[in-house]
C-alpha positions in Angstrom: 0.3 0.0 -0.2 1.6 3.6 -0.8 2.8 5.4 2.4 0.6 8.2 1.8 -2.9 6.2 1.9 -1.4 4.3 4.7 -1.4 7.2 6.4 -4.3 8.5 5.6 -6.3 5.2 6.6 -4.5 5.3 9.7 -4.7 9.0 10.7 -8.7 8.8 9.5 -9.5 5.8 11.9 -7.7 7.9 14.7 -9.7 11.5 13.5 -13.5 9.5 13.0 -13.0 6.6 15.4 -14.0 3.9 13.3 -12.3 1.0 12.0 -14.3 0.9 9.2 -12.2 2.9 6.3 -11.2 2.6 3.1 -9.7 4.0 -0.2 -13.3 4.3 -1.0 -14.2 5.8 1.9 -15.8 8.9 2.1 -15.7 11.9 4.0 -19.9 13.2 3.0 -21.4 10.2 1.7 -19.5 7.5 4.9 -17.9 9.7 7.7 -20.5 12.6 7.3 -17.1 15.2 8.3 -17.2 18.4 9.8 -15.0 21.1 9.1 -13.9 20.3 12.3 -12.9 16.6 11.3 -11.5 17.2 8.3 -8.6 20.2 10.2 -7.8 17.7 12.3 -7.1 15.4 9.6 -5.2 18.1 8.1 -3.3 19.2 10.6 -1.9 15.4 11.1 -0.8 15.8 7.3 1.0 18.7 8.5 2.8 17.4 10.9 4.0 14.0 9.5 5.0 16.1 6.4 5.6 19.4 7.5 3.9 20.6 4.7 0.9 23.8 5.2 -2.5 22.1 3.3 -4.5 24.4 2.1 -8.2 23.9 3.2 -9.8 24.7 0.4 -7.8 22.5 -2.2 -8.1 19.8 0.7 -11.8 19.9 1.0 -12.2 19.2 -2.8 -10.6 15.7 -1.9 -14.4 13.3 -2.3 -12.9 9.9 -1.3 -10.0 8.4 1.5 -8.2 7.8 -1.6 -8.5 10.9 -3.4 -6.8 12.5 -0.2 -3.9 10.4 -0.1 -3.1 11.9 -3.9 -3.2 15.2 -2.8 -1.3 14.5 -0.6 1.0 13.2 -1.9 1.0 15.6 -4.8 1.5 18.5 -2.1 4.5 16.7 -0.5 6.4 15.5 -4.3 6.3 19.1 -4.6 3.9 18.4 -8.0 0.9 21.2 -6.0 1.1 24.0 -8.4 1.7 26.7 -4.9 
């Protein structure tokens, strides 16, 4: 499993207090994610990878897989900002 996806899944399980999270898990449909829970996940990503996660871009991620791909682009320097 991709290290970014593994981190996102592990951290999301802690943030959302459930073990029922897969790459296809939807923030909105499956987790009813609030802005606070999204911010908690973003903070963990920022702490782990020493990056700044732009909230308005991150919130466009629909699934855990989307979030992992976003993190990979951000950490690997492929983000446009």
